[in-house]
C-alpha positions in Angstrom: 71.1 238.5 143.0 71.8 242.1 141.9 72.7 241.0 138.3 69.6 238.8 137.9 67.2 241.4 136.7 69.7 243.0 134.4 70.6 239.6 132.9 66.9 238.8 132.3 66.3 242.2 130.6 69.4 241.6 128.4 68.2 238.2 127.3 64.8 239.5 126.5 66.2 242.4 124.6 68.5 240.2 122.5 65.6 237.8 121.7 63.3 240.7 120.7 66.0 242.3 118.4 66.6 238.9 116.7 63.0 238.4 116.0 62.5 241.9 114.7 65.4 241.5 112.3 64.0 238.3 110.9 67.1 236.4 111.8 65.8 233.8 114.2 65.2 231.3 111.5 68.9 231.4 110.7 70.0 229.8 114.0 71.2 226.2 113.4 71.5 223.4 116.0 73.7 220.5 115.2 73.6 217.5 117.5 77.0 216.0 118.4 78.2 212.9 120.2 79.4 214.1 123.6 82.3 212.2 125.2 80.8 212.6 128.7 77.5 210.8 129.2 75.9 213.8 130.8 77.2 216.4 128.3 74.8 218.2 126.0 76.6 220.0 123.2 75.1 222.2 120.5 76.5 224.5 117.9 74.3 227.4 119.2 75.5 230.8 118.1 74.9 233.5 120.7 75.5 237.2 120.8 75.4 237.2 124.7 78.7 238.4 126.1 80.7 235.5 127.8 83.7 235.3 130.0 87.0 234.3 128.4 90.1 233.6 130.4 93.1 235.7 129.3 96.2 233.8 128.5 98.7 235.9 130.4 96.7 236.4 133.7 95.6 234.4 136.7 92.8 231.9 135.9 90.5 234.1 138.0 91.0 237.1 135.8 88.6 237.3 132.9 87.6 239.6 130.1 84.2 239.8 128.6 84.1 239.3 124.8 81.4 238.3 122.4 82.0 234.7 121.3 80.4 231.6 119.8 80.1 228.9 122.5 78.7 225.4 122.7 76.3 224.9 125.6 77.8 222.9 128.4 75.8 220.7 130.9 77.3 220.2 134.3 75.8 217.3 136.4 75.9 217.4 140.2 75.1 214.4 142.3 74.0 214.9 145.9 72.1 213.4 148.8 70.5 216.6 150.1 67.3 216.5 152.0 64.1 218.2 150.6 64.4 221.1 153.0 68.0 221.8 151.8 67.4 221.3 148.1 65.1 224.3 147.4 67.8 226.9 148.1 70.2 225.0 145.7 67.7 224.9 142.9 66.9 228.6 143.2 70.5 229.6 143.3 71.3 227.4 140.3 68.4 229.0 138.3 70.0 232.4 138.9 73.4 231.1 137.8 71.9 229.8 134.6 70.4 233.2 133.8 73.7 234.9 134.3 75.5 232.1 132.3 73.2 231.0 129.6 75.8 228.8 128.0 76.0 226.6 131.1 73.3 224.3 132.3 73.4 222.7 135.8 71.6 219.4 136.5 71.0 218.2 140.1 70.6 214.5 140.5 69.9 212.9 143.9 71.4 209.5 144.8 70.2 207.5 147.8 73.5 205.8 148.3 75.9 208.4 147.0 79.2 206.8 147.8 78.3 203.5 146.2 76.9 205.2 143.1 80.1 207.4 142.7 82.5 204.5 143.1 80.7 202.5 140.5 80.0 205.3 138.0 83.2 207.4 137.9 85.6 204.7 136.8 83.2 203.7 134.1 83.0 207.2 132.8 79.3 207.4 133.8 79.7 209.6 136.9 78.8 213.3 137.5 81.0 216.3 137.0 80.6 217.4 140.6 79.2 216.0 143.8 78.3 217.3 147.3 79.6 215.8 150.5 81.7 216.5 153.6 85.4 216.8 153.4 86.2 213.4 155.0 85.8 211.7 151.7 88.6 213.6 150.0 91.5 211.2 151.0 89.9 207.9 149.9 88.5 209.4 146.7 91.7 211.1 145.7 93.8 208.0 146.4 91.3 205.9 144.4 91.7 208.3 141.4 88.1 209.4 141.5 88.8 213.2 141.8 90.0 215.8 139.3 92.7 218.2 140.6 91.8 221.9 140.2 95.2 223.2 141.2 95.5 225.7 138.3 92.5 227.6 139.6 93.3 227.8 143.3 95.3 230.9 143.8 96.3 232.5 147.2 93.6 235.1 146.5 90.9 232.3 146.3 92.2 230.5 149.4 92.3 233.6 151.5 88.6 234.1 151.1 87.9 231.2 153.4 88.4 230.2 157.0 91.5 228.2 157.8 89.5 225.0 158.4 87.9 225.3 155.0 91.3 226.0 153.3 92.7 222.8 154.8 89.6 220.7 153.9 89.9 221.1 150.1 93.5 219.9 149.9 95.0 216.4 150.0 98.6 215.4 149.4 99.4 218.8 147.8 96.4 218.9 145.4 93.1 220.7 145.5 90.0 218.7 144.5 87.0 220.7 145.8 85.6 224.0 146.9 84.0 224.7 150.3 80.7 226.3 151.0 79.8 225.6 154.7 81.0 224.0 157.9 79.4 222.2 160.7 80.1 220.9 164.2 78.3 220.2 167.4 77.4 222.8 170.1 75.3 223.0 173.3 71.7 223.7 172.4 69.7 224.8 175.5 66.1 225.3 176.4 65.8 229.0 177.5 62.5 228.2 179.4 64.4 225.7 181.6 67.8 227.5 181.6 67.6 231.3 181.1 71.4 231.6 180.9 73.7 228.9 179.4 76.5 227.4 181.3 79.8 229.3 180.9 81.9 226.5 182.4 81.7 222.7 182.7 81.1 223.0 186.4 78.0 225.1 185.7 76.9 222.6 183.1 77.3 219.7 185.6 75.2 221.6 188.2 72.4 221.9 185.6 72.7 218.2 184.7 72.5 217.2 188.4 69.4 219.4 188.9 67.4 217.9 186.1 68.5 214.3 186.2 65.8 212.0 187.6 65.7 208.7 185.7 62.7 207.5 187.6 60.7 210.4 186.3 62.2 210.1 182.8 64.1 213.3 182.9 67.8 213.7 182.2 70.5 216.4 182.6 71.6 216.2 178.9 70.5 214.7 175.7 73.5 213.6 173.6 74.1 210.9 171.0 76.8 208.6 172.3 79.1 207.7 169.4 82.6 208.4 168.3 81.7 211.7 166.5 79.8 213.2 169.5 82.4 212.0 172.1 85.3 213.4 170.0 85.2 216.8 171.7 85.8 215.4 175.2 88.6 213.2 173.9 90.3 216.1 172.2 89.9 218.3 175.2 92.8 216.5 176.9 95.0 216.1 173.8 93.8 212.6 172.9 92.7 211.5 169.5 91.3 208.6 167.5 93.7 209.0 164.5 96.5 211.4 163.5 96.4 212.4 159.8 100.1 213.4 159.8 101.5 210.2 161.2 98.6 208.1 160.0 98.5 206.3 163.3 95.6 205.6 165.8 95.8 207.1 169.3 93.4 205.0 171.4 96.3 203.8 173.6 97.4 207.3 174.5 96.9 208.4 178.1 95.3 211.6 176.9 92.7 209.6 175.0 92.0 207.5 178.1 91.6 210.7 180.1 89.0 212.0 177.7 87.0 208.8 177.7 87.1 208.7 181.5 85.9 212.3 181.7 82.9 211.6 179.6 81.9 208.4 181.3 82.5 209.7 184.8 81.3 213.3 184.5 78.6 213.3 181.8 77.3 209.8 181.1 75.7 209.4 184.6 73.3 212.2 183.7 72.2 211.0 180.3 69.8 208.3 179.1 71.6 205.0 178.6 70.8 204.6 174.9 72.8 204.9 171.8 69.8 205.5 169.6 70.2 208.9 168.1 66.5 209.7 167.7 65.7 208.7 171.2 68.3 211.1 172.5 67.0 214.0 170.4 63.4 213.3 171.4 64.3 213.8 175.1 65.2 217.4 174.3 62.3 218.0 171.9 59.9 216.7 174.5 61.3 218.9 177.3 62.7 216.0 179.2 66.3 217.4 179.1 67.3 221.1 179.4 70.3 220.8 177.1 71.3 218.8 174.0 74.6 218.4 172.2 74.0 218.4 168.4 74.6 220.1 165.1 72.9 222.5 162.8 71.0 219.6 161.1 69.0 219.2 164.3 67.7 222.8 164.4 64.7 222.4 162.0 63.2 219.8 164.5 64.0 222.0 167.4 62.1 224.9 165.8 59.2 222.6 164.8 58.9 221.5 168.5 58.4 225.2 169.4 61.3 225.2 171.9 62.7 228.6 172.9 66.4 227.7 172.4 69.8 229.2 172.4 73.2 227.8 171.1 76.7 228.2 172.6 80.0 226.3 172.1 80.6 223.4 174.5 81.9 225.1 177.7 85.5 224.9 178.8 86.4 222.3 181.4 89.0 224.4 183.1 91.6 227.0 182.2 93.7 224.4 180.3 91.1 222.1 178.7 88.1 222.7 176.6 86.1 220.4 174.2 87.2 220.4 170.6 84.6 218.4 168.7 85.1 217.1 165.2 84.0 219.5 162.5 83.1 218.9 158.9 83.3 221.2 155.9 80.7 220.8 153.1 82.5 220.6 149.8 81.6 220.6 146.1 84.0 217.9 144.8 85.2 217.7 141.2 84.8 214.1 140.0 87.4 212.6 137.6 86.5 214.1 134.3 86.2 212.1 131.1 85.6 215.4 129.2 88.4 217.8 130.1 86.9 220.5 127.9 84.3 221.2 130.5 86.8 222.2 133.2 86.7 225.9 132.7 82.9 225.9 132.8 83.0 223.8 135.9 85.3 226.3 137.5 83.1 229.2 136.5 80.3 227.5 138.4 82.4 226.6 141.4 83.8 230.1 141.8 80.4 231.7 141.5 78.8 229.3 143.9 81.4 229.3 146.7 83.0 232.8 146.6 79.8 234.8 145.9 78.8 236.4 149.2 75.1 236.6 148.1 75.1 232.8 147.4 76.7 231.8 150.7 74.5 234.2 152.7 71.4 232.7 151.1 72.5 229.2 152.0 73.1 230.3 155.5 69.8 232.1 156.0 67.7 229.6 154.3 69.4 226.3 155.2 71.1 227.2 158.4 74.6 226.5 156.9 77.5 227.9 158.8 79.5 230.0 156.3 83.2 229.5 155.7 83.5 232.5 153.4 85.1 235.1 155.7 83.1 238.0 154.2 79.9 236.3 155.1 81.0 235.2 158.5 81.5 238.9 159.3 78.2 240.0 157.9 76.1 241.8 160.6 72.9 239.9 159.5 74.7 236.6 159.9 76.1 237.6 163.3 72.7 238.7 164.5 71.2 235.3 163.8 71.5 233.2 167.1 71.8 229.9 165.2 74.4 231.0 162.7 76.3 232.9 165.4 76.1 230.1 167.9 77.4 227.4 165.6 79.8 229.9 164.0 81.4 230.3 167.4 81.5 226.6 167.9 83.2 226.0 164.6 86.1 228.1 165.9 86.9 225.4 168.4 86.3 222.4 166.1 88.9 220.0 164.8 88.5 218.9 161.1 87.8 215.2 160.8 90.8 213.3 159.5 91.0 213.2 155.7 93.1 210.1 155.3 91.3 207.0 153.9 92.8 205.0 156.8 90.2 206.8 159.0 87.7 204.3 157.6 89.3 201.6 159.7 89.0 203.7 162.9 85.3 204.5 163.3 84.1 200.9 163.7 86.5 199.8 166.5 85.9 203.1 168.4 82.1 202.6 168.1 82.5 199.0 169.4 84.6 200.2 172.3 81.9 202.7 173.3 79.2 200.1 173.1 81.2 197.6 175.2 81.9 200.2 177.9 78.2 201.1 178.1 77.2 197.5 178.3 79.7 196.8 181.0 81.5 194.2 178.9 84.8 195.9 179.2 86.6 198.5 181.3 87.4 201.8 179.5 91.1 200.8 179.5 90.4 197.4 178.0 88.0 198.6 175.4 90.5 201.2 174.1 93.4 198.8 174.1 91.3 196.3 172.1 90.2 199.1 169.6 93.8 200.2 169.1 94.9 196.6 168.4 92.0 196.1 165.9 92.8 199.3 164.1 96.5 198.5 163.8 95.7 195.0 162.5 93.3 196.4 159.9 95.8 199.0 158.7 98.6 196.4 158.4 96.6 193.9 156.4 
């Protein structure tokens, strides 16, 4: 960051001046008993300028005044992969240089949801945690999140894309800040297809050309589950669950139309397996010219040495086009047992999610699709085929439902898909049974 070198020089200068004046021995450190299990508090006097919120202005307006502050430790729980983690660690190191009174600790959890649900009510949880926006409903209703309404001004909201603005709100309260989005797109092998399909008819022609099950080649590699089928269901106005009415829509004729389209127009040209890795391997091994997948799959595509391109799922006709589910990556604020840390937490949240340099770094290093409008419009981001391709796909995505009731939907829809593939049920019967199961679950 631009401020990093200056901040380093300032810290070194202050330390040198202190030593020279013989005052370093006068600094005292007094241990305290923090109310939050992860809080480290010291009575450390510092002459470094710090930000202080003015009483008469917006929470985002600050003045810089010398003050005496206690050091605050903010703990973040996550389930990031090793390839993702490095960028976070580097950015946090820069934040800590710019904000010497705030320490950020990253802690990885193998089963993040279970760990959070056990720890937060007991006052043993983190201050922040990272996950997609689809947890916001069930965590908010369970009392596991801390509202940050006082910090979310129109100025803050308007920095983000509409999908991101919606993702951080639930029942009139804000509980998180967004830093990236993701959805699925059409990834194609340029050595097999020089030009991507612009319409579904063109896509179907390609699938027909390459499909030969006897030789182990297929027209398309795509995971077959509720998330990956969502785009085709939404294309005709169908849906699994409506957040506004809190009702399932498996019995809607539009939903049936979407399922029929997938199983009649796409499924005949794909491998008849629901194993995610098996589907991806077909594309990586050059046995399929196209794959439907998300940004998380790109490291493996690059590793396989495939000359690839990315475009949104093509329109079916002039009235219908796929609208796959999309997710927004959030930094959630867990229910705080130590409310005194809230301003420090907001200082980090604002720095991490509204700083264009931070978001651009995450995009270029981790392949994250930015939701900060300033970065979306950055020429360097737009010139990157991965970021641009998925960035365009996100424009057609539909946010996954945020209501906790959605938890009762995924299983029955997955079972319906499995029963259809196995020939156990017709599409109509499978969807009727899924609708019934969901309604019974929601009413119990």
